[in-house]
Phi, psi and omega in degrees: 000120182289147177271135177243140177246134179261141175245117180264127177225114176275172178294132180058029177246150181288159175292134180227133179222114178054036178093348177271138183241140171060232185290345181289339172296317178293322178298318179293318178296319177296325177296317180295315180295316178297324179295319178296317177296321178297317178299314180298318180296313180295324180290321178292323178298329178114013177290148180305137185293334177289322177294318177300316183296313181294316181296313182289325177295317179296314180294322178295318179295320178295318180294315179292319177298321176296322177297316177295321180297311181294326178295319178286320186289313189252345182075198187291310185249002188295324182292318177293319178298321180292319180292324177290321180296328179289334182276340181277146179291149181288321183225132171255124185235136176228125182270346180229164177264004186301320180300316184286329178290322179291330178293330182288332183281000000 
């Protein structure tokens, strides 16, 4: 019997899947894919398969847990808003009106 997962999307609401919202679904998926490639690479190199399994499981759990943390902490757009807010200056100061007078011309 196949398992089905439902995705509920209301009008003007972000996509949500198992508690992950928006871009964090892609981050979690990218973590899983990168984890599989890492496992394959380490196994091909010749590392013991138990070490590969433990290492990749731990890194995958940290990555997925981080996705859930950021999804809860920042919401859909909060992480991007925070990164943009850090790049903007705190205070814009102008000691003269010369700039604004030149803009008018």
